[in-house]
C-alpha positions in Angstrom: -32.5 -71.6 -42.2 -32.8 -69.0 -39.6 -29.8 -67.8 -37.5 -29.5 -68.7 -33.8 -28.1 -66.6 -31.1 -24.6 -67.7 -30.2 -23.0 -65.1 -27.9 -23.6 -61.6 -26.7 -20.3 -59.7 -27.2 -19.4 -57.2 -24.5 -16.5 -54.7 -24.9 -14.3 -54.6 -21.8 -11.0 -53.1 -20.5 -10.3 -56.0 -18.2 -11.7 -59.1 -20.0 -10.9 -61.5 -17.2 -12.4 -59.3 -14.4 -15.6 -58.7 -16.3 -15.9 -62.4 -17.2 -15.4 -63.5 -13.6 -17.9 -60.9 -12.3 -20.6 -62.2 -14.7 -19.7 -65.8 -13.8 -20.4 -65.0 -10.2 -23.6 -63.2 -11.1 -25.1 -66.0 -13.2 -23.3 -69.0 -11.7 -21.6 -69.6 -15.0 -18.0 -70.6 -15.8 -15.3 -69.6 -18.2 -15.5 -71.7 -21.3 -12.6 -70.2 -23.3 -9.9 -67.7 -22.4 -7.3 -66.0 -24.6 -5.6 -62.6 -24.5 -8.2 -61.1 -26.9 -11.3 -63.0 -25.9 -12.9 -64.6 -22.8 -16.1 -66.6 -23.3 -18.4 -67.5 -20.4 -21.6 -69.5 -20.2 -23.7 -72.1 -18.3 -21.8 -74.9 -20.2 -20.4 -75.7 -23.6 -23.8 -76.7 -25.0 -25.9 -73.8 -23.7 -26.3 -70.7 -25.7 -26.1 -67.8 -25.6 -23.0 -67.0 -23.6 -21.1 -63.8 -23.1 -17.9 -63.1 -25.1 -15.7 -60.3 -23.6 -13.4 -58.6 -26.1 -10.9 -55.7 -25.6 -11.8 -52.1 -26.2 -9.6 -49.1 -26.0 -12.0 -46.3 -25.4 -14.1 -45.6 -22.3 -17.9 -46.0 -22.2 -19.5 -42.6 -22.5 -23.2 -43.2 -23.1 -26.0 -45.3 -21.8 -26.0 -48.8 -23.3 -28.3 -49.3 -26.3 -28.6 -53.0 -25.3 -28.7 -54.3 -21.7 -29.2 -57.5 -19.8 -32.3 -58.1 -17.6 -31.9 -60.4 -14.6 -35.0 -62.2 -13.2 -34.3 -63.2 -9.6 -36.6 -64.8 -7.1 -36.1 -61.8 -4.8 -35.2 -58.5 -6.4 -34.0 -56.7 -3.3 -31.9 -59.6 -2.0 -30.3 -59.9 -5.5 -29.5 -56.2 -5.6 -27.7 -56.6 -2.3 -25.8 -59.7 -3.5 -24.8 -58.0 -6.7 -23.6 -54.9 -4.9 -21.4 -57.2 -2.8 -19.9 -58.5 -6.1 -19.0 -55.0 -7.3 -22.1 -53.8 -9.1 -23.6 -50.4 -8.2 -27.0 -48.8 -8.6 -27.4 -46.5 -11.7 -29.7 -43.6 -12.6 -30.5 -43.6 -16.3 -33.6 -41.4 -15.9 -36.0 -44.1 -14.6 -38.9 -43.0 -12.4 -39.2 -43.9 -8.8 -42.3 -46.1 -9.6 -40.5 -48.6 -11.8 -40.4 -52.3 -10.6 -36.8 -52.9 -11.6 -33.5 -51.7 -10.3 -30.9 -50.3 -12.8 -27.4 -51.3 -12.0 -23.9 -51.1 -13.5 -21.3 -53.8 -13.7 -17.8 -52.9 -12.6 -17.0 -51.3 -16.0 -20.2 -49.2 -16.1 -22.4 -51.4 -18.3 -26.1 -51.0 -17.3 -28.2 -54.0 -16.5 -31.6 -54.4 -14.8 -32.7 -56.5 -11.8 -36.4 -57.2 -12.3 -39.1 -58.0 -9.9 -39.8 -61.8 -10.2 -41.4 -62.7 -13.5 -42.7 -65.9 -14.8 -40.8 -67.6 -17.5 -41.4 -66.5 -21.1 -41.2 -70.1 -22.1 -44.2 -72.4 -21.5 
């Protein structure tokens, strides 16, 4: 039997703040909360979700894995995310790319894409 993707684990200094930021970004909710773990997702039956766990050290390098968001309107979404606490980031991308690189409140990079059709169907 093959494995299935359950959660994406994200290191965080402030688990609750990161969880609530991503809940607002994705219109998700907190599914489980403890001192050492906060899990968010669309609902209990939808996978994957994000699991925030504590980390002691600061982030020092570009993420090797990042999240891509696929909005209906890239520029409007960048504006909305900036209002939630995200900020634009420069990771060396050219000015011709069709996506915007951003950072969440703790500096984790993610991309806001130009609208794309679903990969499914």
